[in-house]
N, C-alpha and C positions, 0 to 999 in steps of 0.2 A: 230823825239823825240823816237819813242817805240822801234827802234833799239837800242836808247843810255843805255835805262831805261835797255831792256834783257841784253845787253852787261855786264851792270855794273853789275846788279843782278851774272850772272853767273861768273864772274871775282872773287867776294867774295865771293861768296857760297860756294868755294872749301877750304876754313878753318873753318874747325869745328867750332874754336868760337866763329865764327861770326854767326852762325846757329844753332835753337831753334825746334826742333821737325820738322826737315825738312823745315825750312822758316829760310828765310836771316832775320834775328832780326836787324831792320830798328834801333832801339834806339839806340842800341848797337854801330852800323857803327856809329852814329851820335855824338856819347860821344866819342866816338874814334876821330875824326873829329875834335872835338872842343878842345880836349890834342893835337894834330899835333902829333898822334901816328904812331912813326917812320915807322912799318910795315904795317900800312895801309897806307899809304902814298908812300909805294914802291909799294905794291901790283896797288894801280891807276896809277899809273908811269908807269909801266913795260907794259902796253896798251894806242896803240898809239891812237888813239880817247877818250878813257877817259884823256889821256893824255892834249891835245890838247884842250879838253872844259874845264879842271879844273885846270891849271896849266899854269905859263905867266912866258916867257924866258924871263929877263933881265938881265943887267949888273951890275959885281960887285958894291954893295950900296945901288942900288935901294931896295926900301921894299915899301909897299903899307899898308894900314893902316889896321891894323887887320891878317898882312900877315905876314907869317914868310920866311925868306930868306933861302931858302941850295943851296949855290953857292958853284963853283971850277971853278978855272981858270980865274976870270976872270965873268965869266958866270953863272945863273943857273934859278932854277924854284921855284917860287913862286906857295905856293898852295894857290888858291882862294877858302880859307872857307867855304865863306857864299854863293859863288854861289852852293858850297857843298850839303852843308845842306840847301840850298832854292830847289835845285833840288828833294832830295832824300824827302823830305816833299810834295812832291806832291802826290797829291791821286793816280795816276795810279801807283806808285811805291810802292808795297809791302802794299795794303789797309790794309791790317787785321796783322800787324807788333805788334800792340799794346799789344797782349797778347798771350801767347802760348796758350790761350782756343779756340779750334772752336767751338765747340758744342754751342748749345743754352742754354739759363736759364733751369736747371736740377737737381734732385739728381743725386750723383753719390757718389761711395766708391773707396778707394784702389785699390781695387781689378778689379774696373768695372760694378762689381755687386752690388745692393742694399741690395737685401736678405741676413739675416744673417750677417752683418755688421752693427754694431754700432759707425763707424766714417764716418755716411752718412754728406753729407755738400752739399751746392749748388755752382753750376759749374756756371758760364755765362763769356759771353766775358762782359773785362774788371777786373777781379776778381782780376786780381794781380798788380792793378794800382791804382794811386793815382789821382781820380777826380778836376781837376782845374776848378772852378766853383763856382756862389755862389746860390742866390734866386731869386733872382730879376727874373722877366720874360722877360730880355733881353737874361739873361740865355739860356733860351728856345730858342731862338729865333737862337743862332750859332751851332756850331758844336763843342759841348764840347773836350778839350783839356785833353786827359789822359795819367800820366807820372808812367811807367812802374817804380812799387816801388823796383826794384833790380838793373834793367838793365839801369837805369837811374840816380845815384847815388846823384852826385853832382847838380843837377837843383833839385830832392827832398830835397835835403839837405836845400837850398837855403829859398826854397816853404815853407818851416815846420819850418826853422829855428825861436829863438823869435824874437817878431817885438816889434818896438818904439811905444807907444802909447801917445795920445797926447790929450788938449782938456779937462784937468783933472778938474773936480767938485765936490765941495758937494752940496748934499740937506739937509737940514733940514728943524723944523716948519719955520724959518724964511726966505727962500727961497733959490737960487741961489747964493751959493758964488764961488770964485776961492780955490783952496784947498789948504790948508795950509801943513797940514802933512796928510799925506796918514798911518792909523794906522791898527794893524792886524785882529783886531775884525771889521772893514769896509765891510759895504758890497756893492758889485761890480753890476754895468750895464758897460756893452763894448758891443761898435758898432761894429761892423766889420764880416766877415766872419770867420764861429764858426771854421770852421775845423782848419784856422790860430790861434783862438785865443786861442782853447782848447793846443794846441800843445805849447804855450805861457804861459798854470799855472800849469806846473807842479813844481814847486819851490814856488809860492805862493801858491798851493795847498799843498805842502809837508809838508810847515811848521805847517801847521793846523792840520795833523794826515793822511789829505784826507775826500772826501766828502762822506758826512754821506747818502747820499740820492740823487738819480738823477733821475729828471723826467722833461721825455720830449713828447711833440704833436706838434711832424715832420709835413709837409708836407704828404697827405696820398696818394698822386698820384691819383688824382679821373680822371685824365686827364681833370678837369673843368676849365670853363675860367671865375669863380666868385669873386678869391683870388687876394690879389695883389701881393702877392707873386709868384714862380713859385712853380704850382702842376699839371706839363703837361710835368714828365722826360719820358724819353724811360725807359722801364720795368729794362733794364740791368743798364740801368746810374743811377737810382731811388737807385739799389741795393750797384752800387758800394759809389756813396751820402752818403749811411747810415753804412756800412760797415766802413768806413776812419774815420768817425766820434766816430763811436763804439768801437773802437780799442783803441784811444785815451784815449776816455771818460774809458774806464775801467780803463786805468791807472791810474787818478785820484780819482777813486773809493776807500774808504778806505775797508780795509780788514773785516770789518764787514757792509759793506754798501751793499744797496739797489738800485737796478736799475730796473724804469716801463716806459714802452713806451707805449705811448697812439694810438691806431690804429684800422681800420676797415676794411671790409672783401677783399676789392683793391687790399692789398697790405698784410696781417697780417699772412698770413700762410708761404709766402714765408721769412717775417722778423724773424719770429718763428724760423726757420730753421738756419737763418743766424747768428741771435740770439744763437742759441746752438751753433753756432761752437766760434762765438765771447767768450763768456763769457762762455760756456762749459755748456751742456745738463743738467748735473748732479747740476747744479745753477739755472735751471730753479724751481722755488717756485708755481707759481700759475696766473693761469688765470683770474685776474678780469673781470665781464659784468661790464660793464655801461649800466643798462637801464632804457630806456625812455618814456616812452606812449605820449611822446606828442611832437611834432616836427617832423620832416622826413616826407618827402609826401607821398601823396598815390600813387599807378602804378596800372596800370591796368593788367599791364602783370605779373606783381610777386607781393609777398608780401613789405611792405614798409621795409624800414631798419628804426631798431628800439636798436640799441647799439652799442657798442666801446668796442675794448675789451682791455684790461690794460696789458702788457707781466710786470710779476715780476721776474725780477731775481734779484739772488745776486750775490758777488766779490767771496765768501767762504762759505764754510760750518757754518760759525763764524760768520754768517749773524745776525743783531738784528732785532727782529720782535713783536710787542706789544700787543698779545692777546685780542679782546676786545670781550666782549657783546653786543649783541642788544636787546633791549627793543621791545617785538611787544605787541600791547595793541590788546584785547579780546572782540568780542562782547558780551559773557557768559563765566562763567568755565570753565576751562580745565583740564586736569590732570594735575597737578605739579602747575597751577597757581597761582598768589597773587593777593591782591587786594591793589592798593595805597591809598594815602590820599583822592582822591576824588571819590572813590568809583570804581573807573574800574579796569576791572582786567588785566593779563598782564603775560608776560613771559621772563624771560632774556637767551637769546640763543646764541650761542658763532657766531661772527658776519660771512654772509657767502659769498661764491665770487660774489655773484650778488648784485650788490647796485644800487636803485631806491629811486624815489621821498625823503622822509626825513628820513635821518638814526636817530634811539634817542639810543645815546646809555649810560647807567647807569656809574656815575660817583663814586668813592669809599665815599664821602661826601654822596650819599644818591639821589642828585640831577641826572640829566639826560640831557646831552651833545645832542640837535639837529644839524646833518648834512647836511647841503641843498643842494642835488647830484642832482635837478632837472636839466634840461637843461636851460643856459639862458634865450632861447625863453622866460619862464615863472616867470625871474628876472629882470623886466625890468629897475630896480636902478641901476643895478648890469652890465650888459649890455651895452659894448665900441661900437659905433657905427662902424658899415661897417666891425667887425669881426663875420663873419660865425659861423666859428669855435671855438669861446671861448669858454671855460671852466666856470662853478660856481666854485666859491671858495671854498664852500661846500664839491667838492667833492675831491680838493686839500689839505683841511685841515684834513679831513677824511684821507690821504692817508700819510698827512706829521703825524700824529699821529697816524700811523699804526706802523711807522718805523722809526721816530725820535723822541727828546725830543729836549726841548729848551737849543737854544744853539749851538746846532748842526748845522755843514753844509750842506748847500742843494746849486745844483745845475738846472738851465734849461738854455741847450743850444740853446733853441728854444722859446723864451721868448713870443715872439709876442704881444699881448696888454696886457702883465706883471702880469698876473694873482697868478703864483705860488711865484713870488716876492712878489707881497700885501700881500699873506696870512703870508710868511715869516715873513716879517713887522711887521704882526699885533700879530703873535703867537710867534715873539723872536726867529727867526729860522736865522746864517746868512748865506747871500745866493750870488750866483754869479747869473746874468744874462748875456746872449749874445745873440745877437737882431743884424741881418744884416740890414735888411729894419731899413727904418725910414716910418711911420705911422703921421707923421703927427699932430695935436691934437690927435689923438687915440693914441699915443706913448705910451709907458710903462712908458715912462721918465716924461711925466704929469701926470699920472695915480698916478706912485710915488709920487711925490711930492706932490699930494694931500690926498697922503696916510701918510704921516708923518706930514701935515701940519695939520692932524683931520680933514679935509674937506671932506672925503671920508666915507661915511655912510653907504656904500651897501654890499653886502657879508656875510660877517661872523662879522662886524665892532660892532652890537648887542651882540650878541654872545658872543665875546670878551672883553667886553665891550670897543672897542676902540676907545680912547680921541686921536691920534698921537701922536709925537716923534720916536726920533731915527734918521738915518739918511742913505744917501748911495751916493757911488762916483763913478758919470762917469767917461769914457772916452771913448775912440774910436782908432785905430788902425791908425797910420799918412801913408796917402795914396798918396802919391805927385805928382800923375796923375789923381788921380781921379775925378779933377774938368775938366781937356781933355774932361773925358770920359761923367763927366755930360752935355758938354756943343756940344759933338757931338750926347747924344741923343736927346737933344731940338731943336738942330740947324736947323734953315732953310736953304733953298735949296741953294741960292744964297750962305751962310758960310761954305758951305760942305769943296769946293776947297781948300780953306783955311785952314781949320783944316786937311784936309790931307799932305799941302804945309808946316803946322806947325808940326805933327805928323813927316814928312818923317827927319825931321832936328833935331828930339829930343832923350833927354837922355833915354826915355823909350820907344822908337821902337823895334817891337823883332827879334831875330837875324834873323828869318826867311827869312827877307822881307829884299832885292837888292835893295836900294831909284832908281838907275840909272835905275833900269830894272821897273819902277812903269809908268804907262804909264796916264796921266794926263788927255786925251782925253778919253782912255777906263773908267778911271771913272765916267767921268762926264754921260757915256750913260748908265748906270746903271741906275736903278730905287733910290728912293729919300731913302727908306727902309733900301736895298741892300747899298747903301753910307755908311748909316750910320751904319750898319752892318760890311762890311770894316774898318771904322775907328777903332772901338772898338778893332776889330780882330789885328789891328796894333800895340796895343799897345802890350808888352812883361810883365804881371803878376807879373812877379817875382818883375820887378823895380816899380810895384805899390804901395811897401813897402819898409819901412825903418826896415834893420835886426836890434837887441840891439847892437850887434857887432860892426855895423858902428854908434852909433851914434854918435862918437867923430867929425867922418868926416868931415870936414868945408864945403863938399860940399852939405849938407843936412841940414843945420843952422837949428839945433835942440836946440831950446831956451834951456836957463838955467835951469830955471822950469822943464820940462818936462824933462832934464835929471836928477836931483835929484829925482823925483818921481819914473821914472822906475827904479832910481837904488833901491831904498827902495823895489818896486815891484819885482826885480829878486833877489836884493842881503838880502833884508832883512834890 
C-alpha cells in the first residue's frame, strides 16, 4: 500500500496545477476526480500500477453505477471513482493537505515579519477551511472534516446553500399554534447548525436593512466537560469554528450595526486578533469588562477568575452608539456632587467600560433605571437550571440600550438558554435566535413561551413592567438523516450491526465509503463507542439537509405548508 501511495503522489506532483507550496493538494485532486477531469484521468491511466488499481476493463456497453465508460473498439476502461476517492482520503496519503498553512497558531504578516506591519493576522492550520461540524459533544469525539473554501468549491456551495426549514410554529399568549402566515416583523427562533442557518438568513435579513446588533456568548473552549454542548475543541478547530461564523455574520450586520462577543481569558486574546482581521482593526470600539465579585472558584495556585470581556466592534465608522451616564451615590458630598429627593449625594458620570453589580443610569424624565449585571448566581429567580454560563438579563439589557432602539433587529446565534431573546421580547426589539442544541425543559423555546404568556417574572420583568405579549416563530432546518444519527447515538450493542447495514444501503451514505469493502466482522470487533462513531461518520453531512433549490424534488416529500413558509422566508 505504501508503494502505491508514493507512486500516485509522484505521478501527480509533476503537474504544477496540482501542487500548493510544494505539496500535492488532495482536495483539488478529489474534486477533479469527482468531475472525471480528462487530464487527471489520462495521467492516472499512464501508470500501469495505478491503472490496474483504479480502472476496470469492460466490454462495450458495460457500465457500473456512478462510473463513466471511456471505451473504444468495443472495449474500454472504466474509472473506479469511489475506490480512488476512498484511497486518497486515507490518513496515510498527504495528511496535511487540508491547508496551505504549515505553521502552528501564531501571528504573521505578509512579509513574514510582525514588527512594523499593521496587517497582522492569525495563522493556524485549517485557516482557509470551512469546518463541517456543530456544537454537540459527539462532535468533539470524532475527527472533524475541514473543507477547503477555495479548492473544494462544489462541496462548499452544497454545504452552505440555502436550506429548507420545517416544523413552523407560532408561540403567543395562547400557547403553540401551527404557523398561519410568516410576517416581516416576526421574531425567529431557529434550531440547527448555526453556520448553515446564518448562510440561509441573507435574504430575510437584507429585506430588514441588516441586523443592528449581534451579541453572542459562544463556547469559551475552557476544555471543561461540565457543559451539555461541546466546549472541548482543539485550539485550531475552535478558531476555524469562530472564523467561519464571524465572516457570514458580518455580512448580515447593518452598516451602522455593532458586533459584541463575550469571552474569557482562555481564547480571548486570539479572538481579538481574529476579529481584527474579519471585522477590521479600525472597527474595534472597546473592550467592555464584565466584573463580578461573586462566583468564580477560589484557587490556591493563582488568583480566581473574576471577569469576562465583551469585545465590541462596528461594521463601519457609521456605527450607532447611545452614550449613557451612570449614577454613582456617595457617602458624603464631593466636588460637583448633587443631592436627590431622598437626601443622597450623587454624581452622574459617563458609563465606564467596566460594569459590575447594579448599574444605575439616569433617564431624561429624572428617574433612574437600574441594570442588574450581577452574575446569575445571585439571581436565583432568573437562573435556568443546568446553565452554568447563563448571563443576567440586566447585562443584555444594558448592552441593548447602548447599541439599539426599540424595533431594531438583534441576533444571537449562540442562543443557549434564550437570555438575549427574552430581553429583546421584554424591550420591544425584533430578534433572531439560533441554537443547535435542544435543552429539553431548560430550552430557550420553553423560556420564551413563558415570556410571551407573561408568566416570567424574573430578570428585567419588573424594571420594564413586563406583562407578556407579542409572539415568536419557531422552525428548524430539515434534516432527513438526523433520525438515523440520533438512533446511532442511543443504540444498544445488538442494534449497531443492523444500523450499519441500513446505512450502507441508504441515500445518505458518504461518497468516501465503498459499501463492498466494509467488513461487518471487523466492525463488530470495535468497542461500543467506536462502532457508534463509525455509524456517524458513514453519513454524508451534505445529505443531512435539503437545499431550498431542491424543495420541489418529489424525493424529499416536502409538505405544501413548508413550501409556502420557505417561499415567504426567502422570497418575501
